[in-house]
Backbone as JSON Lines, residues from 0, in Angstrom:
{"i":0,"aa":"M","n":[-10.05,-2.63,-12.29],"ca":[-10.68,-2.27,-10.65],"c":[-10.3,-0.81,-11.82]}
{"i":1,"aa":"T","n":[-11.49,0.51,-10.57],"ca":[-11.48,1.51,-10.81],"c":[-10.36,1.8,-8.9]}
{"i":2,"aa":"R","n":[-10.82,3.0,-9.51],"ca":[-10.15,3.5,-8.76],"c":[-11.13,3.71,-6.85]}
{"i":3,"aa":"D","n":[-12.79,3.74,-6.72],"ca":[-13.4,3.73,-5.68],"c":[-13.02,1.9,-5.56]}
{"i":4,"aa":"E","n":[-13.27,0.77,-6.01],"ca":[-13.5,-1.18,-5.71],"c":[-11.88,-0.85,-5.24]}
{"i":5,"aa":"A","n":[-10.7,0.01,-6.05],"ca":[-9.58,0.1,-4.42],"c":[-10.05,0.66,-3.25]}
{"i":6,"aa":"A","n":[-10.42,1.78,-3.05],"ca":[-10.43,2.51,-2.02],"c":[-11.56,1.69,-0.57]}
{"i":7,"aa":"R","n":[-12.4,0.94,-1.91],"ca":[-13.41,-0.34,-0.83],"c":[-12.47,-1.81,-0.35]}
{"i":8,"aa":"I","n":[-11.54,-1.91,-1.16],"ca":[-10.88,-2.81,-0.84],"c":[-9.61,-2.15,1.05]}
{"i":9,"aa":"L","n":[-9.27,-1.23,0.15],"ca":[-8.33,-0.26,1.36],"c":[-9.44,-0.1,2.88]}
{"i":10,"aa":"A","n":[-10.66,-0.26,2.49],"ca":[-11.52,-0.12,4.02],"c":[-11.78,-1.57,4.45]}
{"i":11,"aa":"E","n":[-11.98,-2.26,3.67],"ca":[-11.77,-3.48,3.68],"c":[-10.79,-4.19,4.7]}
{"i":12,"aa":"L","n":[-9.13,-3.89,4.22],"ca":[-8.53,-4.28,4.88],"c":[-8.38,-3.8,6.45]}
{"i":13,"aa":"L","n":[-8.22,-2.17,6.29],"ca":[-8.62,-0.9,7.23],"c":[-9.76,-1.98,8.71]}
{"i":14,"aa":"S","n":[-10.35,-2.63,7.75],"ca":[-11.85,-3.29,8.72],"c":[-11.87,-4.93,9.07]}
{"i":15,"aa":"D","n":[-10.64,-5.02,8.99],"ca":[-10.38,-6.45,8.76],"c":[-10.73,-7.93,8.03]}
{"i":16,"aa":"R","n":[-11.62,-7.32,7.06],"ca":[-12.87,-7.94,5.94],"c":[-11.38,-8.51,5.04]}
{"i":17,"aa":"A","n":[-10.38,-8.0,5.05],"ca":[-9.45,-8.8,3.87],"c":[-8.5,-8.2,4.59]}
{"i":18,"aa":"R","n":[-7.49,-9.4,3.92],"ca":[-6.02,-9.55,4.22],"c":[-5.23,-8.41,3.7]}
{"i":19,"aa":"L","n":[-4.44,-8.64,4.25],"ca":[-2.82,-7.41,3.84],"c":[-1.51,-8.93,4.07]}
{"i":20,"aa":"W","n":[-1.4,-9.28,3.47],"ca":[0.55,-10.05,3.3],"c":[1.2,-9.57,3.12]}
{"i":21,"aa":"R","n":[1.88,-10.06,3.73],"ca":[4.02,-9.13,3.57],"c":[4.73,-9.85,3.63]}
{"i":22,"aa":"S","n":[6.07,-10.08,2.63],"ca":[6.84,-11.03,2.04],"c":[8.27,-10.64,3.37]}
{"i":23,"aa":"S","n":[8.52,-11.01,4.12],"ca":[10.02,-10.66,4.62],"c":[10.82,-9.53,4.19]}
{"i":24,"aa":"H","n":[10.59,-9.73,2.75],"ca":[11.33,-8.3,1.78],"c":[10.95,-7.59,2.37]}
{"i":25,"aa":"F","n":[9.55,-7.41,2.54],"ca":[8.63,-5.8,3.11],"c":[8.92,-5.49,4.51]}
{"i":26,"aa":"D","n":[9.16,-6.94,5.35],"ca":[9.19,-6.21,6.35],"c":[10.96,-5.63,6.54]}
{"i":27,"aa":"D","n":[11.77,-6.84,6.29],"ca":[12.85,-5.87,5.97],"c":[13.07,-4.47,5.44]}
{"i":28,"aa":"A","n":[12.43,-4.43,3.71],"ca":[12.29,-3.06,3.66],"c":[11.89,-1.82,4.76]}
{"i":29,"aa":"L","n":[10.61,-2.31,5.58],"ca":[10.32,-1.39,6.43],"c":[10.52,-1.1,8.01]}
{"i":30,"aa":"E","n":[11.98,-2.2,8.49],"ca":[13.19,-1.64,9.23],"c":[14.17,-0.91,8.56]}
{"i":31,"aa":"H","n":[14.75,-1.38,7.86],"ca":[15.91,-0.9,6.32],"c":[15.22,0.44,6.53]}
{"i":32,"aa":"R","n":[14.16,0.95,6.51],"ca":[13.81,2.83,6.28],"c":[12.95,3.34,6.96]}
{"i":33,"aa":"E","n":[12.92,2.14,8.12],"ca":[12.94,3.11,9.59],"c":[11.46,3.27,9.23]}
{"i":34,"aa":"Y","n":[10.86,2.72,9.12],"ca":[8.93,2.53,9.21],"c":[8.58,1.7,9.9]}
{"i":35,"aa":"T","n":[7.35,1.74,10.88],"ca":[6.31,0.73,11.09],"c":[5.04,0.79,10.57]}
{"i":36,"aa":"M","n":[4.36,-0.49,10.82],"ca":[3.1,-0.96,10.71],"c":[2.06,0.15,10.85]}
{"i":37,"aa":"L","n":[2.56,0.61,11.62],"ca":[1.72,2.48,12.11],"c":[1.13,3.22,10.24]}
{"i":38,"aa":"D","n":[3.17,3.33,9.55],"ca":[2.5,3.9,9.2],"c":[2.4,3.09,8.21]}
{"i":39,"aa":"V","n":[2.12,2.24,7.4],"ca":[1.3,1.89,6.4],"c":[-0.17,1.71,6.43]}
{"i":40,"aa":"W","n":[-0.45,1.13,8.01],"ca":[-1.63,1.44,7.97],"c":[-2.12,2.98,8.26]}
{"i":41,"aa":"K","n":[-1.69,3.96,8.49],"ca":[-1.8,5.64,7.88],"c":[-2.26,5.71,6.71]}
{"i":42,"aa":"L","n":[-1.2,4.75,5.97],"ca":[-1.16,5.6,4.58],"c":[-2.62,4.62,4.23]}
{"i":43,"aa":"I","n":[-2.81,3.97,4.05],"ca":[-4.21,3.25,3.78],"c":[-4.73,3.86,4.46]}
{"i":44,"aa":"R","n":[-5.45,3.81,5.21],"ca":[-6.85,4.5,5.79],"c":[-6.46,6.32,5.3]}
{"i":45,"aa":"E","n":[-5.39,6.6,4.56],"ca":[-5.97,7.98,4.36],"c":[-6.17,8.3,2.69]}
{"i":46,"aa":"R","n":[-5.46,6.39,2.2],"ca":[-6.53,6.32,0.72],"c":[-6.01,7.0,-0.35]}
{"i":47,"aa":"N","n":[-5.41,7.62,-0.07],"ca":[-4.53,9.22,-1.35],"c":[-4.42,8.57,-2.43]}
{"i":48,"aa":"I","n":[-4.96,7.89,-3.29],"ca":[-4.47,6.78,-4.45],"c":[-3.93,7.6,-5.71]}
{"i":49,"aa":"E","n":[-2.46,7.81,-5.55],"ca":[-1.46,8.47,-7.05],"c":[-2.96,8.23,-8.37]}
{"i":50,"aa":"D","n":[-2.16,6.76,-8.76],"ca":[-3.18,6.69,-9.67],"c":[-4.04,5.8,-9.99]}
{"i":51,"aa":"A","n":[-4.12,5.91,-11.59],"ca":[-5.43,4.27,-11.55],"c":[-4.89,2.68,-11.44]}
{"i":52,"aa":"P","n":[-5.12,2.27,-10.66],"ca":[-5.05,0.73,-10.32],"c":[-4.76,0.36,-11.46]}
{"i":53,"aa":"A","n":[-3.21,0.15,-11.72],"ca":[-3.14,-0.93,-12.39],"c":[-2.76,-2.22,-12.68]}
{"i":54,"aa":"F","n":[-3.56,-3.29,-13.53],"ca":[-3.96,-4.62,-13.19],"c":[-1.73,-5.56,-13.89]}
{"i":55,"aa":"E","n":[-1.96,-6.36,-12.99],"ca":[-0.41,-7.03,-13.16],"c":[-0.05,-8.42,-13.22]}
{"i":56,"aa":"Q","n":[-0.28,-8.73,-15.22],"ca":[-0.74,-10.15,-15.1],"c":[0.11,-11.16,-15.1]}
{"i":57,"aa":"V","n":[1.51,-11.07,-14.2],"ca":[2.33,-11.94,-13.69],"c":[1.69,-12.21,-11.87]}
{"i":58,"aa":"H","n":[1.52,-10.93,-11.3],"ca":[1.1,-11.41,-9.6],"c":[-0.23,-11.92,-9.59]}
{"i":59,"aa":"G","n":[-1.2,-11.17,-10.73],"ca":[-2.42,-11.17,-10.51],"c":[-4.05,-10.35,-9.81]}
{"i":60,"aa":"N","n":[-3.02,-9.52,-9.84],"ca":[-3.6,-8.05,-9.12],"c":[-3.17,-6.67,-9.66]}
{"i":61,"aa":"H","n":[-4.13,-5.91,-8.9],"ca":[-4.55,-4.66,-9.27],"c":[-2.82,-3.73,-8.28]}
{"i":62,"aa":"V","n":[-2.06,-3.03,-9.12],"ca":[-1.36,-2.22,-8.75],"c":[-1.82,-1.23,-7.63]}
{"i":63,"aa":"V","n":[-1.54,-0.71,-6.38],"ca":[-2.14,0.75,-6.42],"c":[-1.22,1.71,-5.55]}
{"i":64,"aa":"R","n":[-0.54,3.15,-5.64],"ca":[-0.02,3.35,-5.0],"c":[-0.28,4.72,-4.8]}
{"i":65,"aa":"L","n":[-0.42,4.19,-3.07],"ca":[-0.45,5.43,-2.35],"c":[0.09,6.33,-2.05]}
{"i":66,"aa":"L","n":[0.4,7.89,-1.53],"ca":[0.88,8.65,-1.4],"c":[0.39,9.08,0.02]}
{"i":67,"aa":"G","n":[1.3,9.3,0.89],"ca":[1.07,10.54,2.27],"c":[1.88,10.76,2.49]}
{"i":68,"aa":"W","n":[2.13,10.93,4.32],"ca":[2.73,11.19,4.9],"c":[3.2,10.03,6.32]}
{"i":69,"aa":"A","n":[4.3,9.93,6.56],"ca":[4.81,8.95,7.69],"c":[4.06,9.61,8.68]}
{"i":70,"aa":"T","n":[4.18,8.71,9.99],"ca":[4.4,8.8,11.23],"c":[5.3,10.22,11.95]}
{"i":71,"aa":"D","n":[6.39,10.56,10.88],"ca":[7.15,10.87,11.57],"c":[7.08,12.03,10.59]}
{"i":72,"aa":"G","n":[6.54,12.16,9.6],"ca":[6.45,13.52,8.32],"c":[6.91,13.39,7.22]}
{"i":73,"aa":"R","n":[7.4,11.85,7.15],"ca":[8.51,12.26,5.93],"c":[7.44,11.47,4.64]}
{"i":74,"aa":"K","n":[7.8,11.96,3.95],"ca":[6.33,11.99,2.71],"c":[6.66,10.79,1.71]}
{"i":75,"aa":"T","n":[6.52,9.31,1.97],"ca":[5.87,8.71,1.74],"c":[5.36,7.45,0.6]}
{"i":76,"aa":"R","n":[5.61,6.99,-0.63],"ca":[4.35,6.01,-1.04],"c":[4.37,4.94,-0.59]}
{"i":77,"aa":"L","n":[3.55,4.31,-0.82],"ca":[3.46,2.36,-0.1],"c":[2.96,2.57,-1.51]}
{"i":78,"aa":"V","n":[3.32,1.05,-2.17],"ca":[2.88,0.3,-2.84],"c":[2.12,-1.15,-2.5]}
{"i":79,"aa":"L","n":[0.6,-1.2,-2.79],"ca":[0.44,-2.15,-2.22],"c":[-0.38,-2.69,-3.75]}
{"i":80,"aa":"G","n":[-0.28,-4.72,-3.84],"ca":[-1.17,-5.65,-4.95],"c":[-2.25,-5.69,-4.73]}
{"i":81,"aa":"L","n":[-3.94,-5.32,-5.15],"ca":[-4.74,-4.67,-4.27],"c":[-5.18,-6.97,-5.04]}
{"i":82,"aa":"R","n":[-6.32,-7.59,-4.27],"ca":[-7.23,-8.46,-4.96],"c":[-8.24,-8.27,-4.89]}
{"i":83,"aa":"R","n":[-9.31,-9.15,-5.48],"ca":[-10.59,-8.17,-5.12],"c":[-11.13,-9.97,-4.14]}
{"i":84,"aa":"V","n":[-10.56,-10.97,-4.69],"ca":[-10.32,-12.41,-3.93],"c":[-8.9,-13.19,-3.34]}
{"i":85,"aa":"G","n":[-8.55,-12.86,-1.93],"ca":[-8.09,-13.05,-1.27],"c":[-6.99,-12.31,-0.89]}
{"i":86,"aa":"P","n":[-6.58,-12.52,-0.45],"ca":[-5.45,-11.16,0.1],"c":[-4.68,-9.98,-0.56]}
{"i":87,"aa":"S","n":[-4.55,-9.27,-0.59],"ca":[-3.77,-7.9,-1.5],"c":[-2.47,-8.22,-0.53]}
{"i":88,"aa":"I","n":[-1.8,-7.6,-1.14],"ca":[0.12,-7.83,-1.11],"c":[0.82,-7.1,-0.63]}
{"i":89,"aa":"A","n":[1.18,-6.26,-0.06],"ca":[2.18,-5.12,0.42],"c":[3.07,-4.87,-0.16]}
{"i":90,"aa":"I","n":[3.65,-4.45,-1.02],"ca":[5.09,-4.58,-2.4],"c":[6.26,-4.08,-1.81]}
{"i":91,"aa":"T","n":[5.53,-2.21,-1.64],"ca":[7.43,-1.5,-0.87],"c":[6.22,-0.61,-0.51]}
{"i":92,"aa":"I","n":[7.49,0.35,0.89],"ca":[7.1,2.02,0.63],"c":[8.57,2.25,0.67]}
{"i":93,"aa":"I","n":[8.36,3.43,0.48],"ca":[9.81,4.48,0.46],"c":[9.44,5.77,0.38]}
{"i":94,"aa":"D","n":[10.41,5.99,1.14],"ca":[11.35,8.01,1.05],"c":[10.75,8.37,0.07]}
{"i":95,"aa":"I","n":[10.07,9.12,-0.72],"ca":[10.01,9.93,-2.25],"c":[10.56,11.23,-1.77]}
{"i":96,"aa":"R","n":[11.84,11.36,-0.41],"ca":[11.74,13.27,-0.44],"c":[12.91,12.91,-1.7]}
{"i":97,"aa":"G","n":[12.88,14.05,-2.75],"ca":[14.44,13.58,-3.71],"c":[13.85,12.6,-4.5]}
{"i":98,"aa":"V","n":[13.12,12.04,-4.18],"ca":[12.48,11.52,-5.75],"c":[12.14,11.7,-6.8]}
{"i":99,"aa":"R","n":[11.68,11.83,-8.15],"ca":[11.78,12.72,-8.8],"c":[10.56,12.0,-9.95]}
């Protein structure tokens, strides 16, 4: 998957032509780290893809890291598992202040 293909899937997520699956683990991380789905959608909308998507054989998706700022101004990384067919997966969201 190329960056352009990943960007198209992100656009499909925003337009409801693709689905984003969230695990209870992801929802717990949102709450614990004081993020909301508004932050998730903001990062997806901005589509600042850090690296080329990497195929993850075990889960059958392409891992994409989005970098941006949460609604409260924190520098944040959102990690998604994108799929061409079927729902994409929200993997994690983290505050990267102080992360090297």
